[in-house]
C-alpha positions as CSV (number, residue, x, y, z in Angstrom):
1,M,109.1,114.6,107.7
2,H,107.5,111.2,107.3
3,H,107.8,111.6,103.5
4,V,111.5,110.8,103.5
5,P,111.3,107.1,104.7
6,R,108.5,106.5,102.3
7,L,110.4,108.1,99.5
8,R,113.5,106.0,100.2
9,K,111.4,102.8,100.2
10,L,109.8,103.8,96.9
11,Q,113.3,104.5,95.4
12,S,114.6,101.2,96.5
13,R,111.6,99.4,95.1
14,L,111.9,101.3,91.8
15,R,115.6,100.6,91.5
16,K,114.8,96.9,91.7
17,K,112.6,97.3,88.6
18,S,115.4,99.1,86.6
19,T,113.7,102.5,86.8
20,R,115.5,105.7,87.7
21,V,114.0,108.0,90.2
22,I,115.0,111.7,90.3
23,D,114.1,113.8,93.4
24,I,113.3,117.5,92.5
25,N,112.2,119.5,95.5
26,I,110.4,116.7,97.2
27,M,108.7,115.7,93.9
28,E,109.1,112.3,92.5
29,L,109.7,111.7,88.8
30,T,110.0,108.3,87.4
31,I,111.4,107.6,84.0
32,N,111.8,104.1,82.6
33,E,114.9,103.0,80.9
34,Y,113.5,103.3,77.4
35,H,112.7,107.0,77.8
36,T,116.0,107.6,79.4
37,K,117.8,106.0,76.5
38,Q,115.7,108.0,74.0
39,R,116.7,111.3,75.7
40,E,120.4,110.2,75.6
41,L,120.1,109.5,71.9
42,Q,118.4,112.9,71.3
43,S,121.0,114.8,73.2
44,N,123.8,113.2,71.1
45,Q,122.5,114.6,67.8
46,L,124.4,117.5,66.2
47,T,122.8,120.7,65.3
48,M,124.3,123.1,62.7
49,I,124.1,126.8,63.7
50,D,124.9,129.7,61.4
51,L,127.5,131.9,63.2
52,S,128.6,133.9,60.2
53,Y,127.0,137.0,61.8
54,M,129.5,136.7,64.7
55,I,132.6,135.8,62.7
56,K,133.3,138.6,60.3
57,D,135.7,136.5,58.2
58,M,132.8,134.2,57.2
59,E,130.9,137.2,55.8
60,T,133.8,138.7,53.8
61,Q,133.5,136.0,51.2
62,K,130.1,137.3,50.4
63,D,130.9,141.0,50.7
64,N,134.2,141.4,48.9
65,R,133.0,140.5,45.4
66,T,133.2,144.0,44.1
67,E,134.6,143.4,40.5
68,E,132.3,142.6,37.7
69,R,133.6,140.6,34.7
70,R,131.7,139.6,31.6
71,N,132.0,136.6,29.2
72,R,133.3,138.1,25.9
73,F,131.2,135.7,23.8
74,N,127.7,135.7,25.5
75,G,127.8,138.7,27.8
76,E,127.0,136.8,30.9
77,S,128.5,138.5,34.0
78,I,129.7,137.5,37.5
79,M,131.1,139.4,40.5
80,L,134.6,138.6,41.5
81,T,137.0,139.4,44.3
82,K,139.9,141.8,43.5
83,Q,142.3,138.8,43.4
84,E,140.0,136.8,41.1
85,A,139.6,139.8,38.8
86,A,143.4,140.4,38.6
87,I,143.9,136.7,37.7
88,H,141.1,136.9,35.1
89,D,142.6,139.9,33.5
90,K,146.1,138.1,33.5
91,I,144.5,135.3,31.5
92,F,143.6,137.6,28.7
93,I,146.8,139.6,28.9
94,D,148.7,136.2,28.6
95,E,146.5,135.2,25.7
96,I,147.3,138.4,23.8
97,A,151.1,138.2,24.6
98,A,151.1,134.5,23.5
99,T,149.3,135.2,20.2
100,I,151.8,138.0,19.4
101,E,154.8,135.9,20.3
102,D,153.5,132.9,18.3
103,K,153.5,135.1,15.2
104,K,157.3,135.2,15.6
105,L,158.0,131.8,17.0
106,G,155.3,129.7,15.5
107,T,152.0,128.5,16.8
108,G,152.0,127.2,20.4
109,A,155.7,128.2,21.0
110,S,155.0,131.1,23.4
111,K,155.8,130.6,27.1
112,H,152.7,132.7,27.8
113,W,150.4,129.8,27.0
114,A,151.7,127.9,30.1
115,T,151.1,131.0,32.3
116,M,147.6,131.3,30.9
117,R,147.0,127.6,31.6
118,K,148.2,128.0,35.2
119,H,145.7,130.9,35.7
120,L,142.9,128.9,34.2
121,D,143.7,126.0,36.4
122,W,143.6,128.3,39.4
123,F,140.1,129.5,38.5
124,M,138.9,125.9,38.0
125,K,140.1,125.1,41.5
126,N,139.2,128.2,43.4
127,N,136.1,129.5,41.8
128,P,134.6,126.9,39.5
129,K,131.3,128.9,39.1
130,A,133.2,131.9,37.8
131,Y,135.3,129.7,35.5
132,M,132.1,128.2,34.0
133,V,130.5,131.6,33.4
134,L,133.6,133.5,32.2
135,L,136.1,131.1,30.8
136,D,134.7,127.7,29.8
């Protein structure tokens, strides 16, 4: 194997010139520092991968919107989860209860207004799109 001394001599000479040599099955591959640095930079970049098909919890947010609710003024509708639909319905139950109680206590005196506001705030925070469609 007279290739080995020649290869070592070449490696030594290339190292002096700041170039890396990689031996792959007796093949010589020289890469200068610029290309090595470019490859390092490329390998450090992040790639986003959609894994929702593997993790079922990520899909449930899409699939569990089974309850339709409509805006009472313009008829626009949106699909909600069971929890969102229950809170939506409580808003209107509280509105009715507050209106009835206000007739006895005076305008704005009902404790149901605060409960209704709490549910509206929940919607603004947790599903702003539904809030804009149904309640704004």
